[in-house]
Residue, then its C-alpha position, 0 to 999 in steps of 0.5 A: x539480543x541475538x545469539x549470533x552476529x551476522x556480518x556477511x551477505x552470504x549468510x543464508x538468512x540474508x540471501x533469503x531476505x534479499x531474494x524477498x526484497x528483489x523478486x515478487x515471485x519469491x514473495x508469492x512462493x514463500x508467502x513473506x515480504x519485507x518491512x523496513x523501519x520502526x514506524x512501518x514495523x509498528x504499524x504492521x504489528x498493530x494491524x496484526x500481521x505475523x512476524x516470522x523473523x527480524x534483523x536489526x542493528x542495535x547500534x542503529x536501533x537504539x530502542x531498548x524497549x523495542x529490543x526487549x520486545x523483540x528478544x521476548x516475542x521473537x526468540x530464535x527468530x531475531x538476528x543481529x546484523x553489523x552496521x556495514x551489513x545493514x547498510x547493504x541490505x536496507x533500502x534506506x540508509x536512514x532507517x532505524x536499523x530494523x527489517x522484518x520478514x512478515x506474513x501477508x494477509x489475504x487481500x480479498x473482499x471478505x476482509x473488508x468491513x465497510x462503513x454505512x457510506x463507504x469511500x473507496x479508491x479503485x486503481x486500475x493497472x497502476x504500475x509504479x509502486x511509488x504511486x500506489x504507496x502515495x495513494x495509500x498515504x492519502x487514503x489513510x489521511x482521508x479515512x477511506x474505507x479501502x483501496x482496491x487495486x484492479x488487474x495489478x501490475x505490482x504486488x501489494x508488498x513491493x518494498x518500494x510500495x511499503x516505503x512510499x506508503x510510510x506504513x499506510x499499506x497496514x492501516x488501509x484495507x486493500x484488495x487485489x482483484x480483476x476489474x470484473x470482480x470489482x465492478x460486480x462487488x460495487x454494483x451489488x452493494x449500491x456503491x456509485x462508481x465515479x471514473x476520473x477521465x477527461x472525456x464526457x465528464x463533469x467537474x468533480x466538485x459538482x458531483x455528489x460524493x456524500x453517498x457510498x462512492x468509489x473513485x476510480x482512476x487509471x494510469x497516466x499513460x492510458x487512462x481507464x479502460x472502456x470497461x470502467x467507463x461503461x460501468x460508471x454512474x458518472x464521469x468526473x474530471x479535474x480542470x486542467x488549465x495549463x498545457x499538460x492534460x494529466x496529473x500524477x495518479x496520487x495527486x489526482x487521488x488526493x484532490x478527489x478524496x478530499x473533495x469527498x471529505x469536504x462534502x461529508x463534513 
C-alpha cells in the first residue's frame, strides 16, 4: 500500500503529525488537524474534508477495501507505520490502525444552512475538549442545526474533542465566534435565546421550544456572562433536587435538547 515503512518517531512525517496532535498553534499555522480511527475518518470523508496524508498500520487496519481506496486516492500521501510506532503515535491503542492529516473547513456563519425552525446549541467559553465533544454527540443525536462555540478556550480540532465526539464534529455544523457576533446573528434571524441558569429562571419543560431556538450554556464554574443573561428572551433551569447545584454541561445539553425534540415531535 505504501512504498516506505516508517518505524521511528524521528521520521519527519511522524514529527509533524505529533506536533499537530499536541499543539493548537501548529494546527492553526499549518491549517491541518489529526483524525484517528476508521469511524471518524469515514465521517470526515463523507463530510467533504480534504485528506492531505494518511498513516496506517495494515495489520491493525485489516480492511482491504479501505486500503485499496487509500492506495488509489492518496498516492504518495499514504504512509505505512509499524505496530510499535502506531502504538506510540495513537491516542487510543484500540483504534483500527489509521490516522489522517486533514484540512479544516471554515467555522463561520456563512457555512450554516438552517432549517425553517432551527435548533441551535450555543456554548460560551467551554474549556474542556471532552465536554464539547460530548455536546456534539448529543447535538447529532437530536439533529440540532448547529453548535456555536463562543469565545472558545479550545480549538474545534483538538484530538480529544474529535475523539469524544466520535466523529460528530464532522456531522454537526459548527461555528466559532465571539459572543457579540453570535447574539447579533441570532437576533437578526429571530431565533429565541434561552439561557440555562439557576437565577431568575423558569423550569425548562414549561418553556416553548417549538419555534426557532438557541439553547445557551456556559461553564460549570462560572456559568454564563451577564452579556448573555441580558440578551436572553427567557431564562430556563433544570430542577436540582440534591445538594449539588450544577450538572456537567454535556448532561445539561442532553436534557434541554431532547426536551426540544419532545416538544417538536
